C-alpha positions in Angstrom: 8.7 3.1 15.2 5.3 2.5 13.6 3.8 -1.0 13.8 1.8 -1.9 10.7 -0.7 -4.7 10.2 -2.1 -5.4 6.7 -5.4 -7.2 6.1 -7.8 -7.8 3.2 -5.7 -9.8 0.9 -6.9 -13.1 -0.6 -8.1 -14.5 -3.9 -9.6 -12.2 -6.5 -10.7 -12.7 -10.1 -9.5 -10.8 -13.0 -11.7 -7.8 -13.5 -12.8 -7.9 -9.9 -11.9 -5.8 -6.8 -10.1 -6.2 -3.5 -9.5 -3.7 -0.7 -6.5 -3.8 1.5 -6.3 -2.1 4.9 -3.2 -1.3 7.0 -3.7 -0.4 10.6 -0.9 1.6 12.3 0.1 2.0 15.9 3.0 3.2 18.0 3.5 6.8 16.7 1.3 9.7 15.7 -0.1 8.4 12.4 -0.7 11.8 11.0 3.0 12.5 11.0 3.7 9.7 8.5 3.4 9.4 4.8 2.2 5.9 3.9 2.9 3.7 0.9 2.0 0.3 -0.6 4.6 -1.8 -2.3 4.3 -5.3 -3.7 6.6 -8.2 -4.5 5.8 -11.0 -6.9 7.7 -14.3 -6.9 11.1 -13.9 -8.4 10.8 -10.2 -8.7 12.0 -7.2 -6.8 9.7 -5.2 -4.5 8.1 -2.5 -6.4 6.2 0.7 -5.6 2.4 0.7 -6.0 1.0 3.8 -4.4 1.7 6.4 -1.7 -0.2 9.1 0.1 1.1 12.2 2.0 0.5 12.5 5.8 -2.4 15.0 5.1 -4.0 12.9 2.4 -3.6 15.8 0.1 -1.3 14.2 -2.4 -1.3 10.7 -3.9 1.2 8.9 -6.1 0.8 5.8 -8.3 2.9 3.4 -10.3 1.9 3.6 -14.0 0.9 -0.1 -13.9 -1.9 0.6 -11.4 -2.9 4.2 -12.2 -6.6 4.5 -12.9 -7.3 1.1 -11.3 -6.0 1.4 -7.7 -6.9 4.1 -5.2 -5.0 4.8 -2.0 -6.7 6.7 0.9 -6.2 7.2 4.6 -8.3 7.8 7.7 -6.1 9.5 10.2 -8.8 9.3 12.9 -8.7 5.5 12.5 -4.9 5.2 12.0 -5.6 3.3 8.8 -4.5 3.4 5.2 -6.4 1.7 2.4 -5.7 0.4 -1.1 -8.8 -0.1 -3.2 -7.9 -2.3 -6.1 -10.3 -2.5 -9.1 -10.1 -4.1 -12.5 -7.6 -6.6 -11.1 -5.2 -8.3 -13.5 -3.4 -11.6 -13.0 -0.1 -9.6 -13.0 -1.3 -7.9 -9.8 -0.6 -11.2 -8.0 2.0 -10.5 -5.3 2.6 -10.0 -1.6 1.5 -6.4 -0.8 3.3 -4.5 1.9 2.2 -1.4 3.8 5.0 1.0 4.7 5.5 4.2 6.7 8.0 7.0 6.6 8.2 10.3 8.4 6.8 13.2 6.5 10.3 14.9 6.5 11.7 12.2 4.2 11.1 13.6 0.7 10.9 10.4 -1.5 7.5 8.8 -1.9 8.2 6.1 -4.4 11.5 4.6 -3.2 11.3 1.7 -0.8 14.5 2.7 1.0 12.9 5.8 2.2 10.4 3.9 4.3 11.5 2.9 7.7 8.6 0.7 8.9 7.0 -2.2 7.2 4.1 -4.5 7.7 4.4 -8.3 7.4 2.6 -8.4 4.0 -0.6 -9.8 2.7 -0.9 -12.1 -0.2 -3.1 -11.1 -3.2 -3.7 -13.7 -5.8 -5.7 -12.8 -9.0 -7.0 -15.7 -11.0 -8.0 -15.5 -14.7 
C-alpha cells in the first residue's frame, strides 16, 4: 500500500495558477503510475491527469489539456499538478492516486488502489 498526502490546494483566481503536490510513502514510488482526479459537489469523480512510473508518458482529460501539467520527481517520491489558466469549473476536491505499473488503465479511477485524502481547490471569478 502507498500512503499519499496532497498539499497546495486553496483559493485561486480565474486565469491564475496553483500547484498541487502529492507526497508518497510506503512502497517504491518508482513502481507506481500516478494520477490526479477531482470531484466537484454533486458530480462524480473524474480523471484529470496521469503519469507513467518512468515519467515518460502523460495523459490528460480534454478539459485540462494545455492548461494543466503533471510531473513527478521519483527521487522525492512526489507527483505534481501545475494548474494554469484556472477556470471556475476547475473548482473541486483534487485527489492523488497510485496504481502499480502492471495495471494497464491510466484514466479509470477503479484501476487505482491507493488514494490521498484530497485537497480543495476553489477558483473564483
